[in-house]
N, C-alpha and C positions, 0 to 999 in steps of 0.2 A: 512588491514589484509587479507590474502588469504581466499578463501572460506574454505579450509581444517582447517586452523586456526580458523574460526568462527564456524565451526561444532564442533571442538575439545573444544572451550570454551563454547558453548551452552550445549554439552552433553558429559561431561568429563568421563562419565561411558560407552561411547559407543552409537553408532546409527545405523540405518539401511538406512540412505540417500544415495540414488545413483543418479550419474548424467549420463544422457543418452542423448547425442546430444543437450546439452545446458539446459535440463529440469532436475529439481530436484524433486525425489518423494521418501517418505520414511517416517520414524517417529522416535522418540527418547523419553528417559526417562526425567523426570522432576526431579528437586531437591527434591519436596515434596513427591514424590513417584508416582506421576501421569504420563500421557503419553501424547504426543502431535503429532498430524498428520503435516507433512512437505511437502510442495510443493515449487517450485521456479523455476527461471531462472538463468542460470550462463553464464559467458563469454560473455556478452552484446549480447545475442542471440536474434533476431527479432522473435516476435510471430506470427506464422502462424497458420491456422485453425487445422493442425494435433497436434501441440502443445498445443493449447488451448482446444482441446477435452481430451488429456491426463490429463492435469491439471484439468479440470472440473470433469472427471471420478474420479480422486482420492478424491477430496473433497466430491462428491456424495456417495462414498464408506464410507467415514467417517460418513456422515450423516446417511446412511442406517445401519451402526452398532450400532447406538443409543448411549447412554451414553452422555457425556459432555466433552469429550476430545478437547482441544483447537486446533486451526489450525496455523502453522506458515508459512507464505509466505516470502521466501527470494528472494530478487530482485536486479538482475544485468543484465538488458535487454537493448536491442535497442528500437526502436519504434515496431510497428505491422509490419509483412513482407507484404509490399504492391506490391506482384507480382500479375501478370494478374491473375494466377489461384486462388489465395487466394481471390482476390477481386471478381471475378465471382462467387465463390462458397458462398460468403457472410460474408466476413472476419468481417464486423461489427457485425453480428448477433453472430459470434462465440465469440467475444470480450464481447458482452453483456452477453452471457450465462455463461461464467467464472464469471463475475462480480455478476450475480444473484444467481450462485451457492454459492459464498463466503457470499452473503447477507443471503440465505437460511439458510446456515450453523449457522450464528451468530443467527438468529431468532429461531434456534433449540437447543440454549445455548451452541454452540460451538464458543467460544471466539476467534475472529479471529485477529491474529496481525501479520502486515507486517513489515518486516525488510529490508530497503534499505542499500545495502552494497556496491553498484556501481552505475551504470548508469540506467536510466529509462526514457522513453519519451513518449508522445502522448497517443494513445489509449492503448499501452501495460502498460503504468503506470496506467491509469485510471483503467483497468480492473484487476489490481494486487494490488498495493499499495494503491489506493484510494478507492477499495472496501472492505477494512479490517476496522473493528471496530477501532483498535488502530494501528496507524503508528508510527515507531520509526527508528532511522538510526544511521549509524556509520559514523564518521568523514570521510570526502572525499567523500561521497556520491554525485552524481550529477544528481538529478531528474529534469526533464524539462517537465512542462505540454504541453508548446507551446514555441519554441524559438522565439527571437525576429523578425528574418525575417519573419518567418511564420505568426507571430501576425500582422505584419506590412501589410501584405497581406490582412489578414482578415479584419482589422479594418480601412485600408486605411489611417492609420497614418504612419508618417515617423518613421524610427528606432530612429533618435534622438528624436523625440516626445516620443517615448515609453521608451527610456533611462531615459529621464527626468522625466516621471511620476514614473518610477520604484524607484526614489530615495524617494519618499514620499508615494508610494502605493505598497506594496510587490506583490499584486495580478498581477501587470504587469511585475513582475521580476522573471526570472528563479533562481533556486538555492536552496540549502538546508536551509540556514539561512532564506530565504524569506518565503519559505513553512512553516517553523516553526513559523515564526512570524504570519502568518495567521491562524495557530491553526492546519494546516494540519498534521504537525508532532508534535507527543505529546513531544518527547524527543530526543536529540542527545546522544547515549550511550557513555559511557567512555570505550574506546577500551583497556584500561590497566587493567581494573576489569572484574570479572568473567561475562561472557554474560549470564550464567545460573542464577545467583543470579539477573541480572537486568530483565531478562526475567520473573522469578518468582515474582518480584515486580509488574510488569505491569500487570500479570495473577492475582495477588491479589487485582487489583483495578478494576476487572470486574464490580463490582456493580455501579461504578460511570458512567457508560454509555458512549454516545457518547458526547464528551466535546469540540469538534472543534470549534463551534460557540463561546462558552465562552472564550476558549483559545484565540481565534483571538481578541476578545475584550480586554482581559487582557493585551496581548502583543502588542495592537494597530496596528495590521496588518489587521484586518478585523472588525473594530469598529461598524458596523451597523449589521450584521448577526444575532447576540444573540438576540437583541431588535425585530428585524423584526420575528423572529422565535417565540418568546415569544407572540408577539402580534398576530400573526396567530393562535397559540394554544389558546389564550384566546378568540379570535373570534369563534373558533371552538366549545370550550365547553360551551360559553355563547354568542350564537348569539343575536344581537340586535333585 
């Protein structure tokens, strides 16, 4: 689906989402009569500090306005923009700032939903998609936390070794299906159905909270995370 088709399906009654230099800002009405704030990245734009400031500012405005309007993050980005200027000005801090703004919004009862509809990678992926409470995707999305050549450099394992590990351990493997198996992606939406209906369903499940570790266990993509998290919780509540 094109971005225009996605927005039309999400907001059949119209919206005020505007794209400017690869950055999406705006809002739209929900089917239940509510309202949702929209930010995002289009056209595989790499995120630089100026983009991150604009996105963070729009999230903070939604928080400052009060209420409980959810926030939708549409994602088709490259990785972060690793130019000399961006790096010298503290690109990592600006990425972290956007992530913290989304976490703050969620803590203030603004349910944050990420929708992967294209590509995303590395720090840009973490600061947008992975910083929302609920992450969904459209078929054909191509997220990559870290590609195998980069992972090989970091782990000092050969690409062939990583490819073999990826067959049984989705954490080592890039791609939408593997992220879904780990529980990072809640669901892959049906692009033949109304996206507005599917968004409303996700927002209606807000009380379920963060289920990523449990989903990873159920889908056998991250079998230990849920048990470890529960053990840590028990020790915190009932220290020996």
